Backbone of each chain as ProteinMPNN parsed JSONL, in Angstrom:
{"seq_chain_A": "XXXXXXXXXXXXXXXXXXXXXXXXXXXXXXXXXXXXXXXXXXXXXXXXXXXXXXXXXXXXXXXXXXXXXXXXXXXXXX", "coords_chain_A": {"N_chain_A": [[101.886, -6.932, -18.205], [104.575, -9.174, -18.819], [104.761, -12.99, -19.198], [106.147, -15.167, -16.485], [109.217, -17.166, -16.084], [109.007, -19.264, -14.578], [107.1, -22.35, -15.495], [103.642, -24.156, -14.838], [102.107, -27.35, -14.185], [99.801, -27.361, -12.664], [97.469, -27.054, -13.408], [96.543, -29.077, -14.981], [97.083, -31.223, -13.131], [95.179, -30.951, -11.383], [92.821, -31.975, -12.53], [93.533, -34.302, -12.99], [93.529, -35.655, -10.764], [90.828, -35.699, -9.857], [88.875, -33.534, -10.633], [89.315, -31.283, -9.147], [89.102, -28.036, -7.441], [90.006, -24.944, -8.106], [89.484, -23.18, -5.386], [88.99, -25.564, -3.756], [92.153, -26.401, -3.831], [93.207, -24.306, -2.941], [92.56, -23.373, -0.184], [93.363, -26.308, 1.02], [96.615, -25.892, 0.526], [96.605, -23.528, 1.806], [96.273, -21.113, 0.48], [94.705, -17.582, -0.942], [92.112, -17.958, -3.276], [92.744, -16.079, -5.985], [95.706, -16.528, -5.785], [96.161, -19.074, -6.36], [95.031, -18.966, -9.126], [96.578, -16.841, -10.315], [99.234, -18.213, -10.12], [98.502, -20.771, -11.832], [97.988, -18.921, -14.191], [100.673, -18.107, -15.021], [101.52, -15.482, -13.59], [102.292, -14.981, -11.581], [105.085, -16.022, -9.426], [105.63, -18.769, -7.112], [106.433, -19.198, -3.399], [109.578, -21.287, -2.475], [108.468, -22.64, -0.29], [105.329, -22.682, -0.736], [105.363, -23.756, -3.453], [106.23, -26.374, -2.518], [104.229, -27.186, -1.296], [101.783, -27.033, -3.071], [102.679, -29.276, -4.8], [102.729, -31.59, -3.075], [100.368, -31.801, -2.545], [99.407, -33.166, -4.725], [100.771, -35.57, -4.638], [103.188, -35.535, -5.801], [106.548, -34.464, -7.261], [108.31, -31.571, -6.791], [109.306, -30.731, -9.356], [108.051, -32.538, -11.235], [105.595, -31.109, -11.095], [106.321, -28.008, -11.351], [107.959, -26.331, -13.602], [111.151, -25.07, -15.033], [111.127, -23.021, -17.756], [113.12, -20.499, -19.181], [113.302, -19.335, -21.736], [111.361, -19.18, -22.159], [109.866, -17.358, -21.012], [111.746, -14.707, -22.135], [110.618, -15.009, -25.031], [107.971, -14.019, -25.064], [108.688, -11.465, -23.921], [109.943, -9.879, -26.531]], "CA_chain_A": [[103.002, -7.511, -17.889], [105.076, -10.65, -19.148], [104.761, -14.536, -18.763], [107.544, -15.864, -15.534], [109.568, -18.275, -16.604], [108.292, -20.65, -14.253], [105.039, -22.645, -15.952], [103.575, -25.48, -13.993], [101.094, -28.028, -15.025], [98.803, -27.372, -12.06], [95.772, -27.286, -13.979], [95.848, -30.516, -15.239], [96.831, -32.204, -12.217], [94.316, -30.819, -10.874], [91.722, -32.297, -13.358], [93.871, -35.336, -13.051], [92.473, -36.015, -9.246], [89.195, -35.457, -9.171], [88.505, -32.28, -10.812], [89.719, -30.299, -8.123], [88.791, -26.851, -8.134], [91.322, -23.945, -7.66], [89.258, -22.874, -4.39], [89.617, -26.499, -2.881], [93.123, -26.322, -3.817], [93.605, -22.988, -2.608], [92.262, -24.189, 1.092], [94.364, -27.169, 1.07], [97.703, -25.091, 0.362], [96.488, -22.396, 2.68], [96.023, -19.152, 0.097], [93.797, -17.375, -1.7], [92.185, -18.456, -4.931], [93.601, -15.645, -6.486], [97.058, -17.064, -5.852], [96.242, -19.959, -7.05], [94.529, -18.062, -10.627], [97.89, -16.234, -10.996], [100.318, -19.287, -10.501], [98.458, -21.648, -12.754], [98.619, -18.132, -15.282], [102.065, -17.898, -14.673], [101.466, -14.38, -13.357], [103.538, -14.849, -10.0], [106.091, -17.555, -8.958], [105.189, -18.951, -5.385], [107.804, -19.65, -3.021], [109.305, -22.401, -2.663], [107.26, -23.62, 0.528], [104.126, -22.819, -1.298], [105.563, -25.054, -4.409], [106.299, -27.825, -2.262], [102.519, -27.63, -0.857], [100.856, -27.882, -3.592], [103.256, -30.405, -4.73], [102.647, -32.593, -2.221], [98.975, -32.395, -2.503], [99.564, -33.747, -5.807], [101.815, -36.248, -4.259], [103.897, -35.561, -6.699], [107.452, -33.558, -7.108], [108.028, -29.771, -7.299], [109.479, -30.4, -10.111], [107.006, -33.091, -11.717], [104.369, -29.697, -10.96], [107.146, -26.748, -11.663], [109.306, -26.453, -14.777], [112.22, -23.301, -15.307], [111.473, -22.406, -18.775], [113.56, -18.768, -19.02], [113.187, -18.615, -22.96], [109.425, -18.751, -22.473], [109.896, -15.014, -20.59], [111.995, -13.943, -23.237], [110.063, -14.952, -26.205], [106.832, -13.268, -24.424], [109.233, -9.819, -24.124], [110.046, -9.955, -27.496]], "C_chain_A": [[103.633, -9.139, -18.628], [105.264, -12.03, -18.674], [106.021, -14.551, -17.754], [108.084, -17.006, -16.419], [109.25, -19.602, -15.829], [107.155, -21.207, -14.34], [105.057, -24.0, -15.006], [101.953, -26.312, -14.781], [99.778, -28.303, -13.479], [97.171, -27.948, -12.232], [95.296, -28.709, -14.384], [96.175, -31.397, -14.282], [95.789, -32.372, -11.361], [92.688, -31.59, -11.301], [92.097, -33.782, -13.374], [93.498, -36.084, -11.495], [91.242, -35.506, -8.963], [88.744, -34.272, -9.907], [88.519, -31.28, -9.509], [89.476, -28.941, -8.387], [89.89, -25.677, -7.252], [90.919, -23.407, -6.185], [89.654, -23.727, -3.332], [90.953, -26.247, -2.625], [94.075, -25.113, -2.995], [93.759, -23.056, -0.719], [92.951, -24.924, 1.38], [95.554, -26.578, 1.824], [97.661, -23.63, 1.53], [96.87, -20.899, 2.185], [94.912, -19.172, -0.555], [93.568, -18.067, -3.149], [92.827, -17.452, -5.811], [94.913, -15.921, -6.73], [97.231, -17.916, -6.669], [95.734, -19.539, -9.105], [96.187, -17.904, -10.974], [99.051, -17.221, -10.564], [100.129, -20.292, -11.66], [98.604, -20.294, -14.174], [99.881, -17.761, -15.413], [102.504, -16.615, -14.62], [102.276, -14.439, -12.042], [104.296, -15.981, -9.354], [105.874, -17.251, -7.777], [106.362, -18.986, -5.193], [107.691, -20.769, -2.903], [108.998, -23.498, -1.382], [105.672, -24.027, 0.264], [104.135, -23.867, -2.555], [105.539, -26.509, -3.748], [104.918, -28.02, -1.625], [102.01, -27.999, -1.667], [101.409, -29.438, -4.473], [103.086, -31.688, -4.66], [101.148, -32.944, -2.394], [98.699, -33.038, -3.927], [100.224, -35.043, -5.713], [102.8, -36.887, -5.173], [105.437, -34.511, -6.544], [107.123, -32.437, -7.691], [108.582, -29.506, -8.459], [108.81, -31.211, -11.318], [106.002, -31.271, -12.24], [104.9, -28.371, -11.62], [107.976, -26.987, -12.52], [109.965, -24.695, -15.123], [111.874, -23.397, -16.497], [111.975, -20.716, -19.293], [113.339, -18.326, -20.324], [111.678, -18.31, -23.009], [108.879, -17.395, -22.403], [110.305, -14.326, -21.552], [111.182, -13.946, -24.117], [108.859, -13.964, -25.803], [107.172, -11.464, -24.539], [108.896, -9.514, -25.352], [108.489, -9.255, -28.64]], "O_chain_A": [[102.865, -10.077, -18.84], [105.979, -12.185, -17.684], [107.0, -13.93, -18.171], [107.455, -17.613, -17.286], [109.235, -20.732, -16.318], [106.209, -20.898, -13.616], [106.008, -24.658, -14.586], [101.112, -25.901, -15.581], [99.057, -29.296, -13.387], [96.312, -28.655, -11.704], [94.223, -29.293, -14.234], [95.629, -32.494, -14.404], [95.446, -33.384, -10.75], [91.709, -31.702, -10.562], [91.221, -34.582, -13.704], [93.183, -37.274, -11.498], [90.803, -34.983, -7.939], [87.651, -34.066, -9.379], [87.544, -30.635, -9.121], [89.616, -28.572, -9.553], [90.341, -25.699, -6.107], [91.92, -23.108, -5.533], [90.293, -23.377, -2.34], [91.261, -25.902, -1.485], [95.244, -25.117, -2.611], [94.801, -22.84, -0.1], [93.618, -24.475, 2.313], [95.731, -26.578, 3.042], [98.62, -22.949, 1.894], [97.388, -19.954, 2.78], [94.202, -20.144, -0.812], [94.404, -18.547, -3.914], [93.631, -18.0, -6.565], [95.375, -15.609, -7.827], [98.074, -17.891, -7.566], [96.319, -20.015, -10.077], [96.857, -18.645, -11.694], [100.111, -16.655, -10.829], [101.06, -20.686, -12.362], [99.281, -20.633, -15.145], [100.025, -16.805, -16.175], [103.508, -16.264, -15.239], [102.949, -13.439, -11.791], [103.667, -16.828, -8.719], [105.85, -16.135, -7.259], [107.273, -18.9, -6.017], [106.676, -21.457, -3.012], [109.182, -24.715, -1.389], [104.996, -24.976, 0.661], [103.217, -24.666, -2.738], [105.023, -27.519, -4.227], [104.554, -29.186, -1.47], [101.567, -29.147, -1.609], [100.7, -30.42, -4.696], [103.168, -32.602, -5.481], [100.723, -34.099, -2.394], [97.544, -33.424, -4.111], [100.26, -35.691, -6.759], [103.154, -38.054, -5.344], [105.38, -33.73, -5.595], [106.289, -32.138, -8.546], [108.558, -28.346, -8.871], [108.935, -30.689, -12.426], [105.89, -30.646, -13.294], [104.157, -27.683, -12.321], [108.815, -27.864, -12.312], [109.413, -23.618, -15.346], [112.548, -24.382, -16.801], [111.158, -19.9, -19.718], [113.157, -17.116, -20.457], [111.028, -17.493, -23.662], [108.107, -16.672, -23.033], [109.617, -13.412, -22.008], [110.719, -12.82, -24.297], [108.92, -12.915, -26.445], [106.461, -10.551, -24.958], [107.815, -8.97, -25.576], [108.549, -9.318, -29.868]]}, "seq_chain_B": "XXXXXXXXXXXXXXXXXXXXXXXXXXXXXXXXXXXXXXXXXXXXXXXXXXXXXXXXXXXXXXXXXXXXXXXXXXXXXXXXXXXXXXXXXXXXXXXXXXXXXXXXXXXXXXXXXXXXXXXXXXXXXXXXXXXXXXXXXXXXXXXXXXXXXXX", "coords_chain_B": {"N_chain_B": [[85.516, -12.147, -3.986], [88.401, -11.688, -2.356], [89.299, -10.861, 0.898], [91.533, -8.962, 0.639], [91.29, -7.897, -1.356], [88.946, -6.428, -0.788], [89.329, -4.835, 1.432], [91.18, -3.124, 0.028], [89.786, -1.711, -1.592], [87.981, -0.603, 0.041], [89.713, 0.79, 1.116], [90.419, 2.667, -0.374], [88.124, 4.027, -0.844], [87.723, 4.866, 1.893], [89.98, 6.742, 2.276], [89.529, 8.809, -0.238], [86.99, 10.002, 1.316], [88.14, 10.766, 3.133], [89.966, 12.417, 3.296], [89.168, 14.742, 1.114], [86.927, 15.328, 2.789], [88.684, 16.549, 5.115], [90.181, 18.197, 3.322], [88.031, 20.133, 2.125], [86.674, 20.85, 4.958], [88.939, 22.445, 5.687], [89.638, 24.314, 3.942], [87.359, 25.595, 3.333], [85.513, 25.573, 4.941], [86.248, 26.281, 7.272], [88.319, 27.971, 6.853], [91.166, 29.942, 5.127], [92.074, 31.983, 6.653], [91.534, 31.391, 8.704], [93.628, 29.887, 10.369], [95.559, 31.9, 10.659], [97.727, 34.014, 13.042], [98.857, 34.07, 16.502], [98.745, 31.524, 17.072], [98.955, 29.82, 15.355], [100.238, 27.478, 14.866], [99.222, 25.735, 16.306], [96.533, 25.638, 16.051], [96.655, 24.524, 13.801], [98.079, 22.151, 14.289], [95.95, 20.872, 15.905], [94.256, 20.354, 13.763], [95.0, 18.554, 11.915], [96.046, 16.649, 13.787], [93.218, 15.861, 14.241], [92.025, 15.25, 12.117], [93.962, 12.801, 11.988], [93.484, 11.096, 13.912], [90.061, 11.122, 13.617], [90.094, 9.972, 10.914], [92.261, 7.698, 11.014], [90.088, 5.696, 12.615], [87.647, 5.778, 11.948], [88.299, 4.562, 8.973], [89.411, 2.174, 10.175], [87.479, 1.301, 11.695], [85.352, 0.81, 9.132], [86.887, -0.977, 7.55], [87.425, -3.228, 9.327], [84.663, -3.967, 10.061], [83.683, -4.401, 7.712], [85.151, -6.943, 6.776], [84.78, -8.674, 9.382], [81.889, -8.644, 8.842], [81.694, -9.899, 6.695], [83.384, -12.325, 6.832], [81.478, -13.899, 9.196], [79.335, -13.711, 7.6], [80.479, -16.204, 5.655], [80.954, -18.012, 7.668], [83.031, -18.001, 8.89], [85.631, -17.69, 11.207], [87.554, -14.478, 12.187], [90.54, -15.197, 12.637], [90.432, -16.924, 10.349], [90.303, -15.748, 7.862], [92.18, -15.604, 5.24], [95.674, -14.342, 4.073], [97.794, -14.228, 2.395], [100.598, -15.281, 0.885], [101.62, -13.938, -1.256], [99.333, -11.537, -1.124], [100.999, -10.272, 0.87], [103.496, -9.908, -0.116], [102.356, -7.888, -2.032], [101.769, -6.174, -0.752], [104.022, -5.239, 0.698], [104.974, -4.458, -1.754], [103.757, -2.293, -2.937], [103.959, -0.701, -0.756], [106.021, 0.397, -0.625], [106.903, 1.729, -3.333], [104.61, 3.929, -2.544], [106.125, 4.949, -0.591], [108.181, 6.786, -1.925], [106.886, 8.823, -3.08], [105.346, 9.951, -0.393], [108.341, 10.581, 0.585], [109.027, 12.423, -1.432], [106.951, 14.493, -1.073], [107.308, 15.154, 1.843], [110.037, 16.24, 1.194], [109.504, 18.462, -0.592], [108.376, 19.879, 1.591], [109.894, 20.424, 3.564], [111.379, 22.351, 1.843], [109.668, 24.115, 1.092], [109.481, 25.285, 3.773], [112.111, 25.897, 3.894], [111.957, 28.285, 2.213], [110.231, 29.737, 3.206], [107.484, 30.178, 4.042], [104.283, 29.567, 5.244], [103.644, 27.561, 8.077], [101.506, 26.69, 8.035], [100.747, 25.687, 5.392], [102.971, 24.406, 4.712], [102.495, 22.171, 6.32], [100.471, 21.044, 5.586], [101.301, 20.53, 2.753], [102.38, 18.133, 3.254], [100.29, 16.654, 4.136], [98.754, 16.629, 2.089], [100.559, 14.874, 0.246], [100.836, 12.924, 1.67], [98.254, 11.802, 1.444], [98.153, 11.514, -1.038], [100.483, 9.307, -1.36], [99.237, 7.253, -0.109], [97.473, 6.786, -1.556], [98.512, 5.944, -3.937], [99.892, 3.753, -2.866], [97.383, 1.764, -3.012], [96.163, 2.242, -5.156], [98.501, 0.945, -6.794], [98.467, -1.567, -5.695], [96.265, -2.394, -6.48], [96.7, -2.756, -9.352], [98.579, -4.46, -9.106], [97.311, -6.751, -8.243], [95.552, -7.418, -9.865], [97.314, -7.516, -12.062], [98.979, -9.442, -12.083], [101.722, -10.394, -10.345], [105.464, -10.359, -10.697], [108.102, -11.788, -9.369]], "CA_chain_B": [[86.347, -11.287, -3.9], [89.391, -12.022, -1.425], [89.466, -9.804, 1.906], [92.738, -8.286, 1.138], [91.555, -7.324, -2.323], [88.017, -6.281, -0.819], [90.185, -4.331, 2.224], [91.83, -2.627, -0.566], [88.534, -1.051, -2.338], [87.436, -0.345, 1.048], [90.593, 1.779, 1.827], [90.64, 3.887, -1.58], [87.088, 4.705, -0.533], [87.92, 5.589, 2.783], [91.118, 7.397, 1.851], [89.337, 9.911, -0.504], [86.302, 10.87, 1.985], [89.063, 11.481, 4.912], [91.051, 13.395, 2.821], [88.192, 15.239, 0.652], [86.19, 16.014, 4.355], [89.691, 17.735, 5.575], [90.645, 19.714, 2.62], [87.157, 21.37, 2.611], [86.832, 21.553, 6.436], [90.03, 23.138, 5.94], [89.645, 25.361, 2.711], [85.965, 26.125, 2.748], [84.35, 26.042, 6.362], [87.344, 27.354, 8.342], [89.322, 29.064, 5.927], [93.144, 29.459, 5.653], [92.56, 33.13, 7.887], [91.682, 30.883, 10.606], [94.806, 29.686, 10.703], [96.681, 32.846, 10.708], [97.817, 34.699, 14.179], [100.126, 33.813, 16.773], [98.65, 30.382, 17.412], [98.926, 28.989, 14.222], [100.795, 26.075, 14.937], [98.355, 25.088, 17.811], [95.642, 25.28, 15.291], [97.046, 23.393, 12.437], [98.163, 20.666, 14.593], [95.015, 20.331, 16.096], [93.31, 20.05, 12.471], [96.064, 17.682, 11.785], [95.603, 15.942, 15.018], [91.76, 15.436, 14.092], [92.217, 14.228, 10.585], [94.478, 11.432, 11.481], [92.301, 9.986, 14.555], [89.372, 10.42, 13.163], [90.619, 8.945, 10.119], [92.124, 6.19, 11.627], [89.203, 5.522, 13.432], [86.86, 5.88, 10.008], [88.94, 3.12, 8.253], [90.009, 1.442, 11.173], [86.11, 0.734, 11.861], [84.859, 0.409, 8.025], [87.43, -2.245, 7.377], [87.256, -4.547, 10.29], [83.577, -4.403, 10.45], [83.554, -5.495, 6.523], [85.791, -7.732, 7.291], [83.696, -9.506, 10.453], [80.5, -8.74, 8.413], [81.945, -11.249, 5.828], [83.581, -13.524, 7.353], [80.228, -13.97, 9.813], [78.434, -14.536, 6.088], [80.911, -17.323, 5.285], [80.824, -19.014, 8.779], [84.45, -18.054, 9.573], [86.229, -16.707, 12.024], [88.678, -14.017, 11.767], [91.519, -15.828, 12.403], [90.361, -18.16, 9.41], [90.874, -15.086, 6.922], [93.556, -15.982, 4.982], [96.009, -13.219, 3.831], [98.744, -15.27, 2.028], [102.509, -14.823, 0.613], [101.09, -13.199, -2.108], [98.8, -10.517, -0.775], [102.064, -9.601, 1.191], [104.717, -8.993, -1.26], [102.31, -6.863, -3.195], [101.42, -5.079, 0.318], [105.398, -4.736, 0.98], [105.489, -3.326, -2.89], [102.505, -0.976, -3.104], [104.32, 0.381, 0.566], [107.731, 0.816, -1.269], [106.308, 2.86, -3.848], [104.029, 4.763, -1.893], [107.216, 5.608, -0.029], [108.57, 7.538, -2.527], [105.833, 9.58, -2.917], [105.601, 10.328, 0.614], [109.316, 11.453, 0.807], [108.946, 13.973, -2.263], [106.275, 15.26, -0.165], [108.868, 15.745, 2.894], [111.839, 17.131, 0.759], [108.897, 19.825, -0.929], [107.623, 20.59, 2.502], [111.215, 20.953, 3.828], [111.787, 22.923, 0.735], [108.648, 25.25, 1.231], [109.801, 25.78, 4.848], [113.252, 27.056, 4.288], [111.248, 29.702, 1.375], [109.344, 30.682, 4.254], [106.157, 29.651, 3.492], [103.707, 30.237, 6.645], [103.543, 26.443, 8.537], [99.694, 26.13, 7.657], [101.175, 25.602, 4.023], [103.957, 23.36, 4.815], [101.66, 21.329, 7.111], [99.456, 20.89, 4.092], [101.607, 20.18, 1.599], [103.14, 16.789, 4.177], [99.011, 16.453, 4.118], [98.472, 16.345, 0.289], [101.674, 14.188, -0.19], [100.443, 11.499, 2.612], [97.399, 11.42, 0.706], [99.176, 11.3, -2.77], [101.106, 8.516, -1.104], [98.08, 6.336, 0.328], [96.49, 6.692, -3.303], [99.348, 5.468, -5.003], [99.971, 2.434, -2.651], [96.536, 1.117, -3.23], [96.297, 1.785, -7.163], [99.528, 0.019, -6.69], [98.137, -2.91, -4.817], [94.992, -3.202, -7.251], [97.276, -3.036, -10.314], [99.768, -6.129, -8.939], [96.356, -7.722, -7.946], [94.644, -7.84, -11.314], [98.309, -7.775, -13.271], [99.645, -10.345, -11.454], [103.467, -10.013, -9.675], [106.245, -11.036, -10.901], [109.108, -11.73, -8.357]], "C_chain_B": [[87.392, -11.724, -2.114], [89.12, -10.779, -0.536], [90.304, -8.868, 1.69], [92.134, -7.228, -0.647], [90.216, -6.137, -1.982], [88.395, -4.659, -0.041], [90.493, -2.762, 1.364], [91.129, -1.441, -1.519], [88.498, -0.093, -1.338], [88.332, 1.124, 1.018], [90.86, 2.974, 1.014], [88.989, 4.307, -1.348], [87.531, 5.695, 0.393], [88.665, 6.898, 2.677], [90.25, 8.854, 0.694], [88.077, 10.664, 0.252], [87.441, 11.428, 3.2], [89.414, 12.148, 4.444], [90.084, 14.471, 2.06], [87.203, 16.207, 2.023], [87.327, 17.024, 4.791], [89.939, 18.317, 4.941], [89.419, 20.473, 2.747], [86.9, 21.64, 4.033], [87.615, 22.593, 6.374], [89.903, 24.646, 5.577], [88.324, 25.836, 3.233], [85.376, 26.66, 3.901], [85.214, 26.688, 7.146], [87.817, 28.407, 7.592], [90.705, 29.374, 6.215], [92.955, 30.932, 6.544], [92.288, 32.542, 9.138], [92.94, 30.529, 11.527], [95.731, 30.667, 11.236], [96.83, 33.506, 12.323], [98.749, 34.031, 14.955], [99.999, 32.275, 17.316], [98.105, 29.644, 16.446], [99.29, 27.631, 14.347], [99.84, 25.508, 15.637], [97.359, 24.688, 16.77], [95.449, 24.228, 14.189], [97.427, 22.022, 12.879], [97.069, 20.195, 15.411], [94.205, 19.347, 15.018], [93.789, 18.675, 12.393], [95.845, 16.26, 12.808], [94.087, 15.119, 15.027], [91.579, 14.69, 13.044], [92.957, 12.948, 10.764], [93.572, 10.067, 12.725], [91.023, 9.941, 14.176], [89.257, 9.423, 11.748], [90.996, 7.596, 10.232], [90.839, 5.442, 12.019], [87.638, 5.377, 12.474], [87.373, 4.728, 9.661], [88.928, 2.037, 9.171], [87.969, 0.344, 11.476], [85.077, 0.185, 11.013], [85.666, -1.294, 8.086], [87.084, -3.369, 7.913], [85.933, -4.525, 10.236], [82.718, -5.032, 9.364], [83.754, -6.755, 6.802], [85.124, -8.977, 8.15], [82.183, -9.481, 9.625], [80.753, -10.139, 7.197], [82.132, -12.528, 5.846], [82.367, -14.27, 8.33], [79.171, -14.75, 8.721], [78.663, -15.77, 5.64], [81.089, -18.319, 6.247], [82.038, -18.995, 9.28], [84.794, -17.504, 10.588], [86.993, -16.07, 11.864], [89.899, -14.413, 11.813], [91.865, -16.816, 10.952], [90.422, -17.278, 7.836], [92.095, -15.152, 6.178], [94.456, -14.45, 3.618], [97.606, -13.774, 3.46], [100.089, -14.386, 1.444], [102.049, -13.985, -0.607], [100.606, -11.636, -2.194], [100.188, -9.713, -0.07], [103.192, -9.144, 0.649], [103.727, -8.252, -2.201], [101.698, -5.698, -1.887], [103.284, -4.409, 0.222], [105.943, -4.159, -0.52], [105.214, -2.352, -3.349], [103.379, -0.398, -1.863], [105.732, 0.683, -0.138], [107.64, 1.941, -2.058], [105.976, 4.026, -3.61], [105.252, 5.969, -1.184], [107.499, 6.802, -0.87], [107.83, 9.173, -2.964], [105.556, 10.159, -2.03], [107.264, 10.882, 1.022], [109.342, 12.772, -0.384], [108.465, 14.678, -1.36], [107.367, 16.327, 1.266], [109.679, 16.44, 2.057], [110.843, 18.37, 0.506], [108.725, 20.347, 0.089], [109.11, 21.057, 3.27], [111.826, 22.226, 2.708], [111.104, 24.662, 0.654], [108.988, 26.199, 2.81], [111.101, 26.701, 4.474], [113.238, 28.177, 3.412], [110.545, 30.446, 2.108], [107.882, 30.836, 4.2], [105.572, 29.189, 5.216], [103.243, 28.458, 6.753], [102.159, 25.905, 8.282], [100.133, 25.652, 6.112], [102.387, 24.404, 3.843], [103.391, 22.444, 4.969], [101.507, 20.349, 6.162], [99.883, 20.279, 2.989], [101.828, 18.459, 2.124], [101.234, 16.054, 4.037], [98.46, 15.68, 2.641], [99.348, 15.063, 0.167], [101.595, 12.661, 0.183], [99.345, 11.174, 1.781], [97.216, 10.855, -0.475], [100.01, 9.441, -2.266], [100.321, 7.293, -0.848], [97.852, 5.625, -0.952], [97.375, 5.704, -3.984], [99.587, 3.869, -4.317], [98.733, 1.658, -3.126], [96.439, 1.156, -4.517], [97.298, 0.94, -7.22], [99.006, -1.518, -6.684], [96.716, -3.491, -6.208], [96.052, -3.117, -9.157], [98.33, -4.175, -10.66], [98.43, -7.176, -8.626], [96.089, -8.206, -9.228], [96.101, -7.809, -12.168], [99.248, -8.995, -12.866], [101.238, -9.812, -10.555], [104.362, -10.374, -9.49], [107.594, -10.936, -10.067], [110.377, -10.478, -9.043]], "O_chain_B": [[86.884, -11.967, -1.02], [88.753, -9.735, -1.076], [90.146, -7.832, 2.337], [92.561, -6.11, -0.933], [90.219, -5.09, -2.629], [88.025, -3.587, -0.519], [90.203, -1.641, 1.782], [91.731, -0.506, -2.047], [88.854, 1.067, -1.547], [87.844, 2.25, 0.928], [91.357, 4.022, 1.427], [88.785, 5.304, -2.042], [87.728, 6.885, 0.15], [88.134, 7.98, 2.928], [90.558, 9.986, 1.069], [87.951, 11.858, -0.024], [87.35, 12.412, 3.935], [89.34, 13.156, 5.147], [90.331, 15.519, 2.656], [86.941, 17.409, 2.069], [87.049, 18.221, 4.852], [90.134, 19.438, 5.41], [89.509, 21.496, 3.425], [86.919, 22.837, 4.32], [87.254, 23.658, 6.875], [89.973, 25.677, 6.246], [88.537, 26.947, 3.719], [84.865, 27.774, 4.018], [84.853, 27.719, 7.714], [87.646, 29.607, 7.806], [91.301, 29.142, 7.266], [93.917, 31.05, 7.303], [92.611, 32.919, 10.265], [93.212, 30.719, 12.713], [96.563, 30.401, 12.104], [95.739, 33.443, 12.889], [99.561, 33.347, 14.332], [100.948, 31.77, 17.916], [97.079, 28.967, 16.523], [98.587, 26.722, 13.904], [99.75, 24.329, 15.294], [97.253, 23.485, 16.531], [94.55, 23.46, 13.845], [97.248, 20.99, 12.232], [97.161, 19.003, 15.705], [93.73, 18.22, 15.159], [93.093, 17.725, 12.752], [95.539, 15.12, 12.461], [93.846, 14.071, 15.626], [91.03, 13.588, 13.049], [92.777, 12.032, 9.962], [93.236, 8.892, 12.576], [90.52, 8.822, 14.275], [88.544, 8.433, 11.592], [90.416, 6.604, 9.792], [90.75, 4.337, 11.484], [86.713, 4.629, 12.79], [86.803, 3.738, 10.12], [88.39, 0.978, 8.848], [87.611, -0.832, 11.411], [84.175, -0.553, 11.411], [85.21, -2.363, 8.493], [86.58, -4.334, 7.338], [85.729, -5.71, 10.498], [81.712, -5.732, 9.484], [82.882, -7.592, 7.037], [84.973, -10.093, 7.652], [81.39, -10.387, 9.878], [80.011, -11.105, 7.02], [81.57, -13.488, 5.319], [82.369, -15.485, 8.129], [78.514, -15.786, 8.818], [77.762, -16.52, 5.264], [81.362, -19.458, 5.868], [82.324, -19.86, 10.108], [84.041, -16.594, 10.936], [87.814, -16.686, 11.183], [90.572, -13.949, 10.893], [92.94, -17.271, 10.561], [90.555, -17.907, 6.786], [93.088, -14.64, 6.696], [93.915, -13.867, 2.678], [98.498, -13.684, 4.304], [100.398, -13.202, 1.579], [102.646, -12.919, -0.458], [101.089, -10.751, -2.9], [100.424, -8.572, -0.468], [103.765, -8.095, 0.944], [104.239, -7.933, -3.273], [101.271, -4.573, -2.149], [103.61, -3.321, -0.25], [107.012, -3.556, -0.623], [105.906, -1.568, -3.999], [103.53, 0.8, -2.101], [106.333, 1.629, 0.371], [108.133, 3.016, -1.716], [106.522, 5.037, -4.051], [105.295, 7.199, -1.213], [107.022, 7.868, -0.482], [108.332, 10.292, -3.072], [105.337, 11.319, -2.381], [107.271, 11.726, 1.919], [109.667, 13.924, -0.094], [109.172, 15.473, -0.741], [107.816, 17.458, 1.449], [109.999, 17.534, 2.522], [111.084, 19.365, 1.19], [108.842, 21.566, -0.035], [109.232, 22.264, 3.479], [112.79, 22.913, 3.045], [111.582, 25.762, 0.376], [108.806, 27.407, 2.961], [111.167, 27.914, 4.677], [114.113, 29.036, 3.511], [110.22, 31.604, 1.847], [107.347, 31.927, 4.392], [106.239, 28.66, 6.105], [102.628, 27.956, 5.812], [101.86, 24.714, 8.359], [99.207, 24.91, 5.786], [102.526, 23.68, 2.857], [103.438, 21.594, 4.08], [102.079, 19.283, 5.936], [99.153, 19.594, 2.273], [101.429, 17.58, 1.36], [101.142, 14.845, 3.824], [97.971, 14.588, 2.352], [98.67, 14.059, -0.052], [101.963, 11.648, -0.413], [99.473, 10.056, 1.283], [96.421, 10.002, -0.869], [99.919, 8.518, -3.075], [100.73, 6.258, -1.373], [97.966, 4.452, -1.307], [96.912, 4.712, -4.548], [99.499, 2.879, -5.044], [99.088, 0.682, -3.786], [96.619, 0.106, -5.133], [96.979, -0.08, -7.829], [99.168, -2.384, -7.544], [96.43, -4.616, -6.62], [95.498, -3.762, -10.047], [98.768, -4.637, -11.714], [98.606, -8.383, -8.793], [96.4, -9.337, -9.603], [95.852, -8.232, -13.297], [100.232, -9.308, -13.535], [101.472, -8.625, -10.328], [104.621, -10.821, -8.373], [108.172, -9.853, -10.157], [111.385, -10.201, -8.393]]}, "name": "protein", "num_of_chains": 2, "seq": "XXXXXXXXXXXXXXXXXXXXXXXXXXXXXXXXXXXXXXXXXXXXXXXXXXXXXXXXXXXXXXXXXXXXXXXXXXXXXXXXXXXXXXXXXXXXXXXXXXXXXXXXXXXXXXXXXXXXXXXXXXXXXXXXXXXXXXXXXXXXXXXXXXXXXXXXXXXXXXXXXXXXXXXXXXXXXXXXXXXXXXXXXXXXXXXXXXXXXXXXXXXXXXXXXXXXXXXXXXXXXXXXXXXXX"}
């Protein structure tokens, strides 16, 4: 399965705020750790609500945490 | 392992067990001859009724039992078990795929009925495709869980 065009910096933000684990982040935003793994690996695009919750945890804006890169997805397909 | 993944694997196990028991019971123990005669519909109806009730009871007991056990082990209450948006999307999509398998079975059974097949075989085509549909749904779930879930 190809990667999705929505990239994110969740991994970097997690480490920037004291090496927060995926499990801790998952608990804070109310999802499973598997969902955080899938989002970090660009295998799942979160809903807007979840994206806002994740950004809120990092005290950042959604645009800081998530980036839309449509060409990245196309590169993966070719 | 999340409760969703665990319940998926458990459901694959229960589906295989339930339908294997059903088909062995119908074809090996009772035999096709048991369902011949004037009360054919009543007998096949009872068999499918028992399959449905016993199957649900078995699956519900096992899945809820294991989930409760895991929750207790992790010191959580049942409402604290997370089924998140991705799990729900995976569920919807795999349901959608399995619906096509079930519809194919229903259409085949209608065709079989039109061709004059005995009700025993018509009903068992439906049961067989119900089993296929279940396994397709669970297989799709496993696929989406492991391969990601693009919207």
